[in-house]
C-alpha positions as CSV (number, residue, x, y, z in Angstrom):
1,M,0.0,0.0,0.0
2,S,1.4,3.4,-0.9
3,G,1.8,6.1,1.7
4,N,-0.9,8.1,0.1
5,Q,-3.5,5.3,0.6
6,Q,-2.4,4.9,4.2
7,A,-2.9,8.6,4.8
8,R,-6.5,8.6,3.8
9,V,-8.9,8.9,6.7
10,D,-12.4,7.9,5.9
11,L,-14.8,10.5,7.3
12,E,-17.6,8.0,8.0
13,D,-15.2,5.7,9.9
14,L,-14.2,8.7,11.9
15,R,-17.8,9.7,12.5
16,A,-18.6,6.2,13.7
17,L,-15.6,6.2,16.1
18,I,-16.6,9.5,17.6
19,A,-20.3,8.5,17.9
20,E,-19.3,5.3,19.6
21,E,-17.0,7.0,22.1
22,L,-19.7,9.7,22.8
23,E,-22.4,7.0,23.0
24,L,-24.5,9.0,20.5
25,P,-26.3,7.9,17.3
26,V,-24.0,8.4,14.3
27,D,-26.4,10.9,12.7
28,E,-26.0,13.3,15.6
29,V,-22.3,13.6,14.8
30,T,-22.6,16.0,11.9
31,D,-19.6,17.5,10.1
32,K,-20.0,20.8,11.8
33,A,-21.5,19.9,15.2
34,H,-19.4,21.5,17.9
35,L,-18.4,18.7,20.4
36,K,-18.6,20.9,23.5
37,N,-21.5,23.2,22.6
38,D,-23.7,20.9,20.5
39,L,-22.8,17.4,21.8
40,D,-22.0,18.3,25.5
41,V,-18.5,16.8,25.4
42,D,-16.5,17.7,28.5
43,S,-12.7,17.8,28.7
44,L,-12.4,14.2,30.0
45,T,-14.5,12.9,27.2
46,A,-12.5,14.9,24.7
47,M,-9.4,13.3,26.1
48,E,-11.0,9.8,25.7
49,V,-11.8,10.6,22.1
50,A,-8.2,11.7,21.5
51,V,-7.0,8.4,23.0
52,Q,-9.2,6.4,20.6
53,L,-8.0,8.5,17.6
54,E,-4.4,7.8,18.6
55,K,-5.1,4.0,18.9
56,K,-7.0,3.7,15.7
57,Y,-4.8,5.9,13.5
58,R,-1.5,5.3,15.2
59,I,-0.9,9.0,15.7
60,K,0.1,11.2,18.7
61,I,-2.2,14.0,19.8
62,A,-0.5,16.3,22.3
63,E,-2.4,17.4,25.4
64,E,-2.5,21.0,24.2
65,E,-4.1,19.9,20.9
66,I,-7.1,18.3,22.5
67,P,-9.0,21.6,22.8
68,L,-8.6,22.0,19.0
69,L,-10.8,18.8,18.5
70,T,-14.0,20.8,18.2
71,S,-15.9,19.2,15.3
72,L,-15.8,16.2,13.1
73,E,-14.6,18.4,10.2
74,I,-11.7,19.7,12.2
75,I,-10.8,16.3,13.7
76,H,-10.8,14.9,10.2
77,E,-8.4,17.6,9.0
78,I,-6.1,17.1,12.0
79,V,-6.1,13.3,11.8
80,S,-5.5,13.4,8.1
81,A,-2.6,15.7,8.4
82,K,-1.0,13.6,11.2
83,T,-1.4,10.3,9.3
84,A,0.0,11.9,6.1
85,A,3.0,13.2,8.1
86,A,3.6,9.7,9.6
87,S,3.5,7.9,6.3
């Protein structure tokens, strides 16, 4: 598999992972739903989401980056960039 294929992060897989971690129906995790304001995600839950992202995508999310994980769209951008950099 080429590095480019490894770097692709499927948005729907990401949506499912976040929905599962937040114990929400997948359709509630829209691209632009704000995790804190719209989905009531607290800092501990955000950290748990970050840990799951690290495990699934084999990336490292620094503690100071966790507050940046505000929506599926932004999480997708961050995870995609990190997986591309790692490949």
